[in-house]
N, C-alpha and C positions, 0 to 999 in steps of 0.2 A: 946363854948369852943377853945381854940386856935387852933387845928387842921383843925376845919369846914371852910368846901370852901362855900364863899358865892358865892349864885349865884343869875343872876336878871333876871327875864322876859322879855322878849321883846316883847311887842303885834305888832312888826310889821312884825314877821315873817307873810312867804306866807300862813302857813296853816292856823293860826287865821284871817287871810286876805278874803281868799278863800270861810272862815265856815262865817264870818262877811257877802261878801257878798251874798252864799246862804241863809243866815237869811233874809236879805232886797228883798230878791226875794219873797222869801216865802210871807211876808206880802204882798208886791205889789202882790201875787197873788188871798192870798185873798182880798184884797179890790176890787182888779177885779170882783170875783166870786161875792163879795157881793153884786156890782155895777150891775151886769149883772142877779142878781136871781139866783143863781147857787142853784141847789136842786141834795139832795142825796134820798136813799131808806136805809131805816136800817126797821129791822127787830124786832117788836115790839109783846111779845105772841103770835110770830106762824107770824104774819101777818106785811104785806109790808108797812110799814108807807111812808109814803114823808114827807121832811124837805127841809126849804130853808132857805139858811146863808143870816143872815139881819145885818146890821154894826147900831150898837146903838150908836149916839153921845155923845162924855164924858159929855156934859152937861144935857143929856136927860136919862142918866142909871137909878140914883136915882128913877125917876118916873116911868119911861118907864119898868124897870124891879123889880121883887119880888123875892127873895129864896123861894124855894119849902117848906113847912113846915115840912112834913117830911124828910127832910136831915138832917144828923145824924151831920153835922160841929154844933157847937154852935157859931153862929153868931156873939153873944159879945165878942168871944175870938180874932177875927180879926182884927189886927193892922198892921200898917207899918213894925214890928218884925215879927208878923208871915206869913206874905208875901214876906220880903226881899230878898227872893229866887226867886221872879219875877219881881222885882220893877226894879232892872238896866236891865234886856232884855225887858219889857214893853218900857222903854223910850228909851232905842236904837232901839229895831227891834219890837215894838209893840206886839200886841196876836199873838200869834204864832199856837195854837191851837183853834176854837173856841168852847163854853158854847154849852148844851144841852139845850131846852126847849120849852115849850108851852105856845099857848095864851090862858090868864084867863081874863076876866072882862078887856078887850083891855091893858094889862099890857105881857109882856112876863115873867113867873115862871120858873126860873132857877132849874133844877134839877141837872146838873154837871157843875160844873165851876164856883162854888159861891168865891172862893179864885179869879179866872181869875177877875170874876166881880168888887171884891173888888178892886185888886190892878190896874182893870179901874180906878174907881173912883178915886183912891188915887194918880196915874198919873197922870188924865184927859185926857187918851186916848181912842181911839173908841172902844165899845165892841162888839163882835161877836159873833153871836147865830146862832147854828142851831137850827129853830124851827119850831115847827109842827103849823101847820093854823088851821089845825080843829081838834074839839076839842075830846082831849084823857081823857078816863076817870082815875081816879086816880090809879086804877090797873094797868095801863099802863105806868103808870109815873113811881110806886112803882119798877114794873121789868125793865123799863127802868136805872130807877138810878142804879139798883141793878148790870147792864149787865155794866154799864160803871166805876160803881166801881170794876168791877172784871179785865175786862181789864187795869187796869192799874199795 
């Protein structure tokens, strides 16, 4: 249109720079917490369960993690387009929110965070998971997955 005003976004604004710095600090905090073996308590079916933040190196994600079979997301539909909203963030700032999983037969079974897992694989970035180190039964995982879905 003739009378439209052209506006060019400037990424050098103070607020954008400050947001970028905050996100970098958040990633550094996540890395430090994982290195220190940070733990958190989360209620699962009314019981307090302890989770440990772990970092899975980019080259170990495929072999060290798997997706919970009860997860509703069709994993075959995940591709670069399906996670395009996460790719830029992962490349610039890394993963911002840890996934949620448990140990099963030496692998971490991911209940919440399958898009983040796929994005970490795509971008070759480390993958952060709040992991329950002792066995949860499947009803615990189903309930936990439902709780995390409701929080979104």
